[in-house]
C-alpha positions as CSV (number, residue, x, y, z in Angstrom):
1,M,79.1,-71.4,-102.8
2,K,81.7,-74.2,-103.0
3,I,84.5,-71.8,-103.9
4,R,83.6,-69.6,-100.9
5,L,83.6,-72.6,-98.6
6,I,86.9,-73.8,-99.9
7,A,88.4,-70.4,-99.5
8,S,87.1,-70.1,-95.9
9,L,88.6,-73.5,-95.1
10,F,91.9,-72.5,-96.7
11,F,92.3,-69.5,-94.4
12,C,91.5,-71.6,-91.4
13,L,94.1,-74.2,-92.4
14,V,96.9,-71.9,-93.4
15,G,96.5,-69.8,-90.3
16,S,95.3,-66.2,-90.1
17,A,98.6,-64.9,-88.6
18,A,100.6,-66.2,-91.6
19,F,98.1,-64.8,-94.1
20,A,97.9,-61.4,-92.4
21,Q,101.7,-60.9,-92.6
22,G,101.3,-60.2,-96.3
23,Y,98.1,-58.3,-96.1
24,P,97.3,-56.4,-98.1
25,N,99.0,-57.2,-101.4
26,K,96.3,-56.2,-103.8
27,V,93.5,-53.6,-104.1
28,I,90.9,-53.6,-101.3
29,Q,87.2,-53.0,-102.3
30,L,85.1,-50.9,-99.9
31,Q,81.5,-51.4,-100.7
32,V,78.9,-48.7,-100.0
33,P,75.3,-50.2,-99.9
34,F,73.7,-47.0,-101.1
35,A,73.9,-44.7,-104.2
36,P,76.6,-42.1,-104.5
37,G,76.2,-38.7,-102.8
38,G,74.7,-39.6,-99.4
39,T,76.4,-39.4,-96.0
40,T,77.5,-43.0,-96.2
41,D,79.2,-42.5,-99.6
42,I,80.8,-39.3,-98.5
43,I,82.4,-40.9,-95.4
44,A,83.5,-43.9,-97.4
45,R,85.2,-41.8,-100.0
46,T,86.8,-39.6,-97.4
47,I,88.4,-42.5,-95.5
48,A,89.3,-44.7,-98.5
49,E,92.4,-42.8,-99.8
50,P,94.1,-42.2,-96.4
51,L,93.2,-45.7,-95.3
52,G,94.9,-47.0,-98.5
53,K,98.0,-45.0,-97.7
54,A,98.1,-46.3,-94.1
55,L,97.8,-49.9,-95.4
56,G,100.1,-49.4,-98.3
57,Q,97.5,-50.5,-100.9
58,T,94.7,-48.8,-102.9
59,V,91.2,-48.9,-101.4
60,V,88.5,-48.5,-104.0
61,V,84.9,-47.5,-103.2
62,V,82.2,-49.4,-105.0
63,N,78.5,-48.4,-104.7
64,K,76.0,-51.3,-104.6
65,A,72.6,-49.8,-103.9
66,G,69.3,-51.6,-103.6
67,G,66.8,-52.9,-101.0
68,G,67.5,-50.1,-98.6
69,G,71.1,-51.1,-98.3
70,V,70.4,-54.9,-98.1
71,V,71.8,-55.8,-101.5
72,G,75.2,-54.3,-100.8
73,A,75.3,-55.6,-97.2
74,N,74.5,-59.1,-98.4
75,E,77.4,-59.0,-100.9
76,T,79.8,-58.1,-98.1
77,A,78.3,-60.9,-95.9
78,K,78.8,-63.5,-98.6
79,A,82.3,-62.3,-99.7
80,V,85.5,-64.4,-99.2
81,P,86.9,-63.5,-95.7
82,D,90.3,-62.5,-96.9
83,G,90.1,-58.7,-96.1
84,Y,89.9,-57.6,-99.8
85,S,86.1,-57.1,-99.8
86,L,84.9,-54.9,-97.0
87,G,81.8,-52.8,-96.5
88,I,80.4,-49.8,-94.8
89,A,78.1,-50.7,-92.0
90,T,75.1,-48.5,-91.2
91,V,72.2,-48.6,-88.7
92,S,69.8,-49.2,-91.6
93,T,71.7,-52.3,-92.9
94,T,72.7,-53.8,-89.5
95,A,69.8,-52.9,-87.2
96,A,66.7,-51.1,-88.6
97,N,66.1,-53.1,-91.8
98,P,66.9,-56.5,-90.3
99,A,64.6,-55.7,-87.3
100,I,61.6,-55.3,-89.5
101,N,62.4,-57.4,-92.6
102,T,62.2,-61.1,-91.8
103,K,63.3,-62.0,-95.4
104,I,66.8,-60.3,-95.2
105,P,69.3,-62.9,-96.4
106,Y,71.9,-62.3,-93.7
107,N,72.1,-62.1,-89.9
108,P,73.4,-58.7,-88.9
109,I,75.0,-60.1,-85.7
110,T,76.6,-63.4,-86.9
111,D,77.4,-62.9,-90.6
112,F,79.8,-60.0,-90.3
113,S,83.2,-59.2,-88.7
114,P,82.9,-55.7,-87.2
115,I,86.1,-53.7,-87.6
116,I,85.6,-50.1,-86.6
117,N,82.9,-47.4,-86.2
118,I,84.4,-44.5,-88.1
119,A,81.8,-41.8,-87.2
120,A,78.3,-41.2,-86.0
121,T,75.8,-38.7,-87.2
122,P,73.1,-37.0,-85.2
123,N,69.5,-37.3,-86.3
124,V,66.8,-34.6,-86.0
125,I,63.1,-34.1,-86.0
126,A,62.4,-31.0,-88.1
127,V,59.1,-29.4,-89.1
128,H,58.0,-27.1,-91.9
129,P,57.9,-23.4,-90.9
130,S,54.0,-23.5,-91.1
131,F,53.8,-26.1,-88.3
132,P,52.2,-24.4,-85.3
133,A,55.1,-25.2,-82.9
134,K,58.7,-24.0,-83.1
135,D,60.2,-25.6,-80.0
136,Y,60.0,-29.1,-78.4
137,K,57.6,-28.2,-75.6
138,A,55.1,-26.7,-78.0
139,F,55.7,-29.5,-80.5
140,V,54.8,-32.4,-78.2
141,A,51.8,-30.4,-76.8
142,E,50.5,-29.9,-80.4
143,V,50.9,-33.5,-81.5
144,K,49.3,-34.8,-78.3
145,R,46.4,-32.3,-78.7
146,S,45.6,-33.7,-82.2
147,P,46.4,-37.5,-82.3
148,G,46.7,-38.7,-85.9
149,R,46.3,-35.2,-87.4
150,Y,50.0,-34.9,-88.3
151,S,52.2,-37.1,-90.4
152,Y,56.0,-37.4,-90.8
153,S,58.2,-38.4,-93.8
154,S,61.1,-40.8,-93.8
155,S,63.6,-42.3,-96.2
156,G,61.4,-45.5,-96.3
157,T,59.9,-48.2,-94.3
158,G,62.5,-50.0,-92.1
159,G,65.0,-47.2,-92.3
160,I,66.5,-45.5,-89.3
161,G,64.2,-42.4,-89.7
162,H,61.1,-44.6,-89.6
163,L,62.1,-46.8,-86.7
164,Q,63.6,-44.0,-84.6
165,M,60.4,-42.0,-85.0
166,E,58.4,-45.0,-84.0
167,L,60.6,-45.4,-80.9
168,Y,59.9,-41.7,-80.1
169,K,56.1,-42.2,-80.6
170,S,56.1,-45.2,-78.3
171,L,58.0,-43.5,-75.5
172,S,56.2,-40.1,-75.8
173,Q,52.8,-41.7,-76.3
174,T,52.0,-39.7,-79.4
175,F,50.3,-40.8,-82.7
176,I,51.9,-39.4,-85.9
177,T,51.2,-41.1,-89.2
178,H,54.2,-42.4,-91.2
179,I,54.7,-41.4,-94.9
180,P,57.5,-43.5,-96.3
181,Y,59.5,-42.3,-99.3
182,R,62.1,-43.9,-101.6
183,G,65.0,-42.1,-100.1
184,A,65.8,-39.1,-97.9
185,G,65.9,-36.8,-100.8
186,P,62.3,-37.1,-101.9
187,A,61.1,-37.1,-98.2
188,L,63.0,-33.9,-97.6
189,N,61.7,-32.3,-100.7
190,D,58.1,-32.9,-99.8
191,T,58.6,-31.8,-96.2
192,V,60.4,-28.6,-97.3
193,A,57.5,-28.0,-99.7
194,G,55.0,-28.3,-96.9
195,Q,53.3,-31.5,-98.3
196,V,54.3,-33.3,-95.1
197,P,54.6,-31.3,-91.8
198,M,57.7,-33.0,-90.4
199,I,60.6,-35.4,-90.9
200,F,63.0,-37.5,-88.9
201,D,66.3,-37.4,-90.8
202,N,70.0,-37.5,-90.6
203,L,71.3,-34.1,-89.7
204,P,73.7,-33.7,-92.7
205,S,70.9,-33.8,-95.3
206,A,68.5,-31.7,-93.2
207,L,71.0,-29.1,-92.1
208,P,71.1,-27.0,-95.3
209,F,67.4,-26.5,-95.2
210,I,67.5,-25.7,-91.5
211,K,70.2,-23.1,-92.1
212,D,68.0,-21.6,-94.9
213,N,65.0,-21.4,-92.5
214,R,63.1,-23.8,-94.7
215,L,62.9,-26.4,-91.8
216,V,62.7,-25.8,-88.1
217,P,64.7,-28.2,-85.9
218,I,62.8,-29.4,-82.8
219,V,65.0,-32.0,-81.1
220,V,68.2,-33.9,-81.9
221,A,69.6,-37.3,-81.2
222,A,73.1,-36.5,-80.1
223,P,75.3,-36.9,-77.0
224,Q,75.1,-33.2,-76.3
225,R,73.8,-30.0,-77.9
226,L,75.3,-29.3,-81.2
227,A,77.4,-26.2,-82.0
228,V,75.4,-25.7,-85.2
229,L,72.1,-26.0,-83.3
230,P,72.9,-24.6,-79.9
231,N,69.2,-23.9,-79.0
232,V,67.9,-27.3,-79.9
233,P,67.7,-29.9,-77.0
234,T,68.7,-33.5,-77.2
235,F,66.2,-36.3,-76.7
236,K,68.0,-37.0,-73.4
237,E,67.2,-33.4,-72.2
238,V,63.5,-33.9,-72.9
239,G,63.4,-37.1,-70.9
240,L,63.6,-39.6,-73.8
241,E,67.2,-40.8,-73.7
242,P,66.5,-44.1,-75.5
243,V,65.8,-42.1,-78.7
244,N,69.1,-40.4,-78.3
245,R,70.7,-42.7,-80.9
246,M,72.9,-41.6,-83.7
247,A,73.4,-43.2,-87.1
248,Y,76.8,-44.9,-87.3
249,Y,79.1,-45.4,-90.3
250,G,81.6,-48.2,-89.8
251,I,83.6,-50.8,-91.6
252,Y,83.0,-54.5,-91.4
253,G,83.9,-57.6,-93.4
254,P,82.3,-61.1,-93.7
255,K,82.3,-63.4,-90.8
256,G,85.6,-65.4,-90.3
257,L,87.8,-62.4,-91.1
258,P,91.2,-63.1,-89.5
259,K,91.8,-61.1,-86.3
260,E,95.1,-59.8,-87.6
261,V,93.4,-58.4,-90.7
262,I,90.7,-56.8,-88.5
263,D,93.4,-55.2,-86.4
264,K,95.3,-54.0,-89.4
265,V,92.3,-52.3,-90.9
266,N,91.3,-50.8,-87.5
267,A,94.7,-49.4,-87.0
268,G,94.7,-48.1,-90.6
269,V,91.5,-46.2,-90.1
270,R,92.8,-44.7,-86.8
271,K,96.0,-43.6,-88.6
272,A,93.9,-42.0,-91.4
273,L,91.8,-40.1,-88.8
274,E,95.0,-38.5,-87.4
275,D,95.0,-36.2,-90.4
276,P,93.1,-33.0,-89.5
277,A,91.9,-32.6,-93.1
278,V,90.3,-36.0,-93.0
279,R,88.6,-35.4,-89.7
280,K,87.3,-32.0,-90.9
281,R,85.8,-33.5,-94.0
282,I,83.9,-36.0,-91.9
283,E,82.9,-33.5,-89.2
284,D,81.7,-31.1,-91.9
285,T,78.9,-33.6,-92.7
286,G,77.6,-33.1,-89.1
287,S,79.2,-36.3,-88.0
288,L,81.3,-37.1,-84.9
289,I,84.5,-39.1,-85.0
290,I,84.2,-42.4,-83.1
291,A,87.1,-44.7,-84.1
292,N,86.4,-47.5,-81.5
293,S,87.6,-51.1,-81.2
294,P,86.2,-54.1,-83.1
295,E,84.7,-55.4,-79.9
296,Q,83.0,-52.0,-79.1
297,F,81.6,-51.8,-82.6
298,A,80.2,-55.3,-82.4
299,T,78.5,-54.5,-79.1
300,Q,77.1,-51.3,-80.6
301,I,75.6,-53.2,-83.6
302,K,74.0,-55.7,-81.3
303,A,72.6,-53.0,-79.1
304,E,71.1,-51.1,-82.0
305,F,69.5,-54.3,-83.5
306,D,68.0,-55.2,-80.1
307,V,66.5,-51.7,-79.7
308,Y,64.9,-51.6,-83.1
309,K,63.7,-55.2,-82.8
310,K,61.8,-54.2,-79.7
311,V,60.4,-51.2,-81.4
312,V,59.1,-53.4,-84.3
313,T,57.5,-55.8,-81.8
314,E,55.9,-53.2,-79.5
315,Q,54.6,-51.0,-82.4
316,K,53.6,-54.1,-84.4
317,L,55.4,-52.7,-87.5
318,T,55.5,-54.6,-90.8
319,L,56.8,-53.9,-94.3
320,D,53.2,-53.9,-95.7
């Protein structure tokens, strides 16, 4: 703790501008707060190499899973603010989990320096083919007809799938039982197998099953209808715009990161995204390129946290 405090004071005394002139002069670590293979990991590894080229230094991806992303996010929050230890920010680590878990060891609003939102991913409510409804109008009629009869799976309590579905339930005045799993993979497997009738999931992981007709998409959280699901309405179209929230994948560092470093990394990501191959790799996950400013990303994180904190309060959600 003393070393980190001394380091922080050093950067303040030396001056961030002078420090940033030589940044970066060693390897940069980009921490992913989840296990390899998911959308977060894919986007991190896609951006790491071209970002390193743009900055003139190697960017190494390190996976630090645990606690629904909390373990890795906490390491980023507690890192020395020198720009060499950055992290991937997600809705789960900066909004959903902090909104429901009062024991999280960091403040998602004050303990990070937002740099850029790389991309955002649509989310989808999808049902097993045996479900008696195949479109949104029939879906909402069915769940309202039988309150509590149906359940939905999610990647776990406090994740975006859980809280976004609870937001949907609150606004649509429906009652659907939550079945939490330890990850999206197991939740998807049981939904595809018909053990749970529906799931609220990130589109990239659900899409292969939708394409194979093993899941039926009902409604998506996206700015507009998606080319891959042209007949599926958005939440805004069905009158529930507050649920029309996508999952973001951005880069942030610990609080106190020099502005010049933030700006360099932001510019580096933008430069990397000029490569059509990089953009295509990200878009192939079902994600949309965002590439906004640090200020815009900070505002977005705060807005997401506020939304899910309200959901937790109104729905009286707990981790138990």
